[in-house]
C-alpha positions as CSV (number, residue, x, y, z in Angstrom):
1,I,8.2,83.4,20.7
2,A,5.8,80.5,21.2
3,L,2.5,79.8,22.9
4,G,1.7,83.4,23.4
5,Y,4.6,84.4,25.6
6,Q,8.3,85.1,24.9
7,H,11.0,83.1,26.6
8,R,13.9,85.4,27.2
9,D,16.1,82.8,28.8
10,V,16.0,84.7,32.1
11,E,17.2,81.7,34.1
12,T,20.5,81.5,32.2
13,A,20.9,85.3,32.7
14,F,20.7,84.7,36.5
15,E,23.5,82.2,36.4
16,T,25.8,84.5,34.4
17,T,25.9,87.3,37.0
18,A,26.8,87.4,40.6
19,N,25.4,90.9,41.0
20,R,22.4,90.6,43.4
21,L,20.9,93.9,42.3
22,R,21.1,92.7,38.7
23,Q,19.4,89.5,39.6
24,M,16.6,91.4,41.4
25,C,16.1,93.5,38.2
26,L,15.9,90.3,36.2
27,A,13.4,88.8,38.5
28,E,11.0,91.7,38.3
29,S,11.4,91.7,34.5
30,V,10.2,88.1,34.0
31,A,6.6,89.3,33.4
32,G,6.0,93.1,33.1
33,D,2.5,92.9,34.6
34,S,3.7,90.8,37.6
35,A,6.9,92.7,38.5
36,V,5.9,92.8,42.2
37,A,5.0,89.1,42.4
38,H,8.2,87.9,40.8
39,A,10.4,90.3,42.8
40,T,8.8,89.2,46.0
41,A,9.2,85.5,45.3
42,F,12.9,86.0,44.4
43,A,13.6,88.2,47.4
44,R,12.0,85.6,49.7
45,A,14.1,82.9,48.3
46,V,17.3,85.0,48.8
47,E,16.3,85.8,52.4
48,K,15.8,82.1,53.1
49,L,19.3,81.4,51.8
50,A,20.7,84.3,53.9
51,R,18.8,82.8,56.9
52,R,17.5,86.2,57.9
53,E,14.0,87.5,58.7
54,V,12.6,90.8,57.5
55,P,10.7,93.1,59.8
56,A,6.9,92.7,60.0
57,A,6.4,96.2,58.7
58,L,8.3,95.3,55.6
59,E,6.2,92.2,55.1
60,C,3.1,94.5,55.3
61,E,4.6,96.8,52.6
62,R,5.4,94.0,50.2
63,T,1.9,92.4,50.6
64,A,0.2,95.8,50.1
65,A,2.3,96.2,46.9
66,L,1.3,92.8,45.7
67,E,-2.4,93.5,46.3
68,L,-2.1,96.8,44.5
69,E,-0.7,94.9,41.5
70,R,-3.6,92.4,41.7
71,M,-6.1,95.2,41.8
72,A,-4.6,97.0,38.8
73,M,-4.5,93.9,36.6
74,Q,-8.0,92.6,37.6
75,I,-9.4,96.0,36.8
76,A,-7.6,96.1,33.5
77,D,-9.1,92.6,32.6
78,T,-12.5,94.0,33.5
79,G,-12.0,96.8,31.0
80,A,-10.9,94.2,28.4
81,L,-14.0,92.1,28.8
82,C,-16.2,95.2,28.6
83,M,-14.4,96.1,25.3
84,D,-15.0,92.6,24.0
85,V,-18.7,93.0,24.2
86,G,-18.9,96.6,23.1
87,Y,-19.6,98.1,26.5
88,Q,-17.6,101.2,26.1
89,L,-18.6,102.9,29.4
90,G,-17.3,100.0,31.4
91,Q,-14.1,99.9,29.4
92,V,-13.3,103.6,29.8
93,A,-14.2,103.5,33.5
94,S,-12.0,100.5,34.1
95,E,-9.1,102.0,32.2
96,A,-9.3,105.1,34.3
97,L,-9.4,103.2,37.5
98,R,-6.5,101.0,36.4
99,T,-4.5,104.1,35.7
100,M,-5.4,105.5,39.1
101,T,-4.2,102.2,40.7
102,I,-0.8,102.1,38.9
103,N,-0.3,105.8,39.5
104,T,-0.7,105.1,43.2
105,T,2.2,102.6,42.9
106,Q,4.2,105.2,41.0
107,A,3.6,107.8,43.7
108,W,4.9,105.2,46.2
109,C,8.1,104.0,44.4
110,G,8.5,106.0,41.2
111,N,7.4,103.2,38.9
112,R,3.9,102.4,37.8
113,F,4.5,98.6,37.8
114,G,6.3,98.6,41.1
115,K,9.8,98.0,39.7
116,G,12.4,98.9,42.3
117,L,10.0,98.6,45.2
118,I,10.9,95.0,46.3
119,R,14.5,94.4,47.3
120,P,16.2,91.7,49.5
121,L,16.3,92.3,53.2
122,G,15.2,95.9,53.0
123,T,13.7,98.7,50.9
124,D,14.7,101.9,49.0
125,H,11.1,103.2,49.2
126,P,9.9,103.0,52.8
127,L,6.2,103.4,53.3
128,T,5.9,106.7,55.3
129,A,2.8,107.9,57.1
130,E,2.1,110.4,54.3
131,K,2.4,107.7,51.6
132,A,0.3,105.3,53.5
133,A,-2.5,108.0,53.8
134,M,-2.3,108.6,50.1
135,I,-2.6,104.9,49.3
136,R,-5.5,104.4,51.7
137,A,-7.4,107.3,50.2
138,N,-6.8,106.3,46.6
139,V,-7.6,102.6,47.2
140,R,-10.9,103.4,49.0
141,E,-11.9,105.7,46.1
142,I,-10.9,103.1,43.5
143,A,-12.9,100.4,45.3
144,R,-16.0,102.7,45.6
145,R,-16.0,103.6,41.9
146,Y,-15.1,100.1,40.7
147,D,-18.0,98.6,42.8
148,Q,-20.3,100.9,40.8
149,V,-18.9,99.5,37.5
150,R,-19.6,96.0,38.9
151,R,-23.1,96.9,39.8
152,D,-23.8,98.4,36.4
153,I,-22.5,95.3,34.7
154,K,-24.7,93.0,36.8
155,S,-27.8,95.2,36.2
156,S,-27.5,95.1,32.4
157,P,-29.5,92.2,30.8
158,S,-27.7,92.7,27.4
159,L,-24.3,92.4,29.1
160,L,-25.3,89.4,31.1
161,A,-26.6,87.7,27.9
162,R,-23.1,88.0,26.5
163,F,-21.2,86.9,29.5
164,E,-23.3,84.1,31.0
165,Q,-23.1,80.6,29.6
166,C,-20.3,81.7,27.3
167,G,-16.8,80.0,27.2
168,I,-17.7,77.5,29.9
169,V,-14.7,75.5,31.3
170,P,-16.1,72.8,33.7
171,R,-14.3,72.0,36.9
172,D,-13.0,68.6,35.6
173,E,-11.7,70.2,32.5
174,M,-10.0,73.0,34.4
175,Q,-8.3,70.4,36.6
176,R,-7.3,68.3,33.6
177,I,-5.6,71.2,31.9
178,G,-3.9,72.4,35.1
179,G,-5.6,75.8,35.5
180,V,-4.5,78.2,38.2
181,G,-5.3,81.7,39.5
182,Q,-8.7,83.3,39.0
183,A,-9.5,81.1,36.0
184,A,-9.3,78.0,38.2
185,R,-11.3,79.6,41.0
186,A,-14.0,80.6,38.5
187,S,-14.5,76.9,37.7
188,G,-14.7,75.7,41.3
189,L,-11.0,75.0,41.9
190,A,-9.9,76.7,45.1
191,R,-6.3,77.2,44.1
192,D,-4.6,80.1,45.9
193,I,-1.2,80.1,47.5
194,R,-2.4,82.7,50.0
195,M,-4.5,79.9,51.6
196,S,-2.8,76.7,50.7
197,H,0.8,77.9,51.4
198,P,0.4,81.2,53.3
199,W,3.5,83.3,53.8
200,G,4.3,86.5,55.7
201,V,1.2,88.4,56.8
202,F,-1.1,85.7,55.3
203,A,0.4,83.2,57.8
204,G,-0.5,85.4,60.7
205,A,-2.5,88.6,61.1
206,L,-4.3,88.4,57.7
207,R,-6.2,85.2,56.9
208,H,-7.2,84.9,53.2
209,E,-10.6,83.6,52.1
210,N,-10.8,82.2,48.6
211,I,-13.4,83.6,46.2
212,V,-14.7,80.7,44.2
213,K,-17.4,80.4,41.5
214,T,-18.6,77.1,40.0
215,H,-20.2,78.0,36.7
216,G,-16.9,78.3,34.8
217,D,-18.2,80.8,32.2
218,V,-17.0,84.2,31.3
219,M,-19.4,85.8,33.8
220,A,-17.9,83.7,36.6
221,R,-14.4,84.7,35.7
222,L,-15.5,88.3,35.6
223,M,-17.2,88.1,39.0
224,V,-14.2,86.5,40.6
225,R,-12.1,89.4,39.3
226,C,-14.6,91.9,40.6
227,R,-14.8,90.5,44.1
228,E,-11.0,90.0,44.3
229,V,-10.5,93.7,43.5
230,L,-12.7,94.7,46.4
231,Q,-11.2,92.0,48.6
232,S,-7.7,93.3,47.8
233,A,-8.8,96.9,48.6
234,G,-10.0,95.6,52.0
235,Y,-6.7,93.8,52.5
236,I,-4.7,96.9,51.7
237,D,-6.7,98.9,54.2
238,R,-6.0,96.3,56.9
239,L,-2.3,96.0,55.9
240,L,-1.8,99.8,56.3
241,D,-3.3,99.5,59.8
242,L,-0.9,96.6,60.6
243,H,2.0,98.6,59.1
244,G,1.3,101.5,61.4
245,Q,1.2,99.2,64.4
246,E,4.4,97.3,63.5
247,C,6.4,100.3,62.3
248,G,6.4,102.4,65.4
249,N,9.7,104.2,65.8
250,A,11.7,101.5,64.1
251,G,13.7,102.4,61.1
252,H,13.4,100.9,57.6
253,P,16.3,98.6,56.8
254,R,18.2,99.2,53.6
255,P,18.5,96.5,51.0
256,D,21.5,94.1,51.5
257,Y,22.9,92.9,48.2
258,A,26.0,91.3,49.8
259,A,24.4,89.1,52.4
260,P,26.2,85.7,52.3
261,L,24.1,82.8,51.2
262,A,24.1,79.3,52.6
263,P,26.4,77.1,50.5
264,S,25.1,74.0,48.7
265,S,21.5,74.8,49.6
266,L,18.2,75.1,47.9
267,A,15.4,77.6,48.7
268,F,12.3,78.8,47.1
269,G,9.9,81.8,47.3
270,L,6.3,81.2,46.6
271,V,3.6,83.8,46.3
272,E,0.2,84.2,44.7
273,G,0.5,86.7,41.8
274,W,-2.6,88.0,40.0
275,R,-2.2,85.3,37.3
276,G,-1.7,82.6,39.9
277,E,1.1,80.9,41.7
278,T,4.6,82.5,41.2
279,C,7.7,80.6,42.4
280,H,11.4,81.2,42.3
281,V,13.8,78.4,43.1
282,L,17.4,79.1,43.9
283,L,20.3,76.6,44.2
284,T,23.7,77.7,45.6
285,D,27.1,76.2,45.0
286,A,29.7,75.2,47.6
287,E,30.8,78.9,47.9
288,G,27.3,80.2,48.4
289,R,26.9,81.7,44.9
290,I,23.6,81.2,43.0
291,A,24.4,78.4,40.7
292,A,20.9,77.9,39.3
293,E,17.6,79.8,39.3
294,I,14.2,78.6,38.1
295,A,11.4,81.2,37.7
296,R,8.2,79.2,37.7
297,T,5.0,80.9,36.7
298,V,1.8,79.9,34.9
299,P,3.3,78.4,31.7
300,R,5.6,76.1,33.7
301,T,3.3,75.1,36.5
302,F,0.7,74.2,33.8
303,T,2.8,71.2,32.7
304,E,3.0,70.0,36.3
305,K,-0.7,70.4,37.2
306,A,-2.2,69.3,33.9
307,A,-3.1,65.7,33.1
308,P,-0.2,63.7,31.6
309,E,-1.5,63.7,28.0
310,V,-2.2,67.4,28.1
311,A,1.3,68.1,29.5
312,E,2.9,66.0,26.9
313,R,1.2,68.0,24.1
314,F,2.4,71.2,25.7
315,K,6.0,69.9,26.0
316,Q,6.0,69.0,22.4
317,R,5.4,72.6,21.5
318,E,7.9,74.0,24.0
319,G,10.8,75.5,22.2
320,A,8.8,76.0,19.1
321,T,9.4,79.3,17.4
322,T,7.7,81.6,14.9
323,E,11.0,82.2,13.2
324,F,10.9,81.2,9.5
325,P,12.9,81.9,6.4
326,R,11.7,85.1,4.8
327,A,11.6,85.7,1.0
328,V,13.1,89.1,0.5
329,F,11.5,91.3,-2.3
330,T,14.3,93.1,-3.9
331,Q,14.5,96.2,-6.0
332,E,15.5,94.0,-9.0
333,M,12.2,92.0,-8.6
334,K,10.2,95.2,-8.5
335,D,11.9,96.5,-11.7
336,A,11.3,93.1,-13.4
337,G,7.6,93.3,-12.7
338,Y,7.4,90.4,-10.2
339,T,3.8,89.9,-8.9
340,I,3.2,89.9,-5.1
341,L,0.5,87.5,-4.1
342,C,-1.1,89.1,-1.0
343,P,-3.5,87.0,1.2
344,Q,-6.6,88.9,2.2
345,M,-6.5,89.5,6.0
346,A,-8.8,92.5,6.4
347,P,-11.5,93.2,3.9
348,I,-11.9,96.9,3.0
349,H,-8.5,97.8,4.6
350,F,-6.5,95.6,2.3
351,D,-8.4,96.8,-0.8
352,L,-7.1,100.3,0.1
353,L,-3.6,99.0,0.6
354,M,-3.7,97.4,-2.9
355,D,-4.2,100.7,-4.5
356,I,-1.4,102.3,-2.5
357,F,1.1,99.6,-3.5
358,Q,0.1,99.8,-7.2
359,R,0.6,103.6,-7.2
360,N,4.1,103.0,-5.9
361,G,5.0,100.7,-8.7
362,Y,4.4,97.3,-7.1
363,N,2.4,94.6,-9.0
364,L,0.2,93.4,-6.2
365,E,-2.6,90.9,-6.6
366,L,-5.0,90.5,-3.6
367,L,-6.2,86.9,-3.2
368,P,-9.9,86.5,-2.5
369,S,-9.8,84.0,0.3
370,V,-10.5,85.3,3.8
371,D,-9.8,82.6,6.5
372,H,-7.4,81.7,9.2
373,G,-5.1,79.9,6.7
374,A,-4.8,83.1,4.6
375,V,-4.0,85.1,7.8
376,D,-1.3,82.6,8.9
377,A,0.2,82.6,5.4
378,A,0.4,86.3,5.3
379,L,1.9,86.7,8.7
380,K,4.9,84.6,7.5
């Protein structure tokens, strides 16, 4: 575990299995909150290697799922920001709307995070007219209620005082550190794959418009999220219309996990996830088997977009781990009366813990210092 995310060596796991379904499951497990984005990127790469196109109706379904995922996570972030400043009403309302959003995805495919929904060259969960009507009704209601939360935030001077001019990241700094996604757009960088490298529906019937703010503060990042939620809701409504037009009487293709892939070839799938660009790169060997896979998301693209000196510092920390040798406190130590020196990490709470330990026969001494060094030492 390093730098706030856990590297599970997914890329090696791709290379050790030829089971296409297993590979799809690995793709959607790269990041739990971006299952649809990673699955879509991987499926697109596979379909390019198979040299086969998917029906327009299926493209509409995938894009609708991607925008549902974007709505759910942007709403969740809105709730988190409200919680950070003690605005409980906004937090509770956002949590309820996020739950309604992911439950909509569950009603569609059986999983709240969209796992199992995206599959290469087909689908196991076709979007029927009944499901489309349910999604449309839910998304419209979510957008209506979320817009009220947005208006309440903007009309509260105390909330604005906490969000505005706070945590400013200027455009030049955002560009220097290689920011992507809504964070970059809140600082004036119009980085969005839906516009710079449009795919599927975004390359044809649906033209994306970037939502960009220039202040670079917390308020700007919140407002980008708010507007993107409403934008995604509008996109889903239009996608459902397009889906109805494209679907007609045509059947829904089933997934094809055995489609032969072009030998000695390279392909990539690139989509805009809610965090930013998401890319899967596949390389096949001479027999058409996937020989290498690279799942690129924000932590990796950071080192490519950041200024060289920033990228170098990041690379120096790659591979770092929080593993360390632990001193085991044995029963013999307890019987011998060893003293446990406990750094103070939470005043009041640790005072209570000290009494509990002592009642159970441990000789615990609570150190007085309360700072980040004490917390770091205790976490080891």
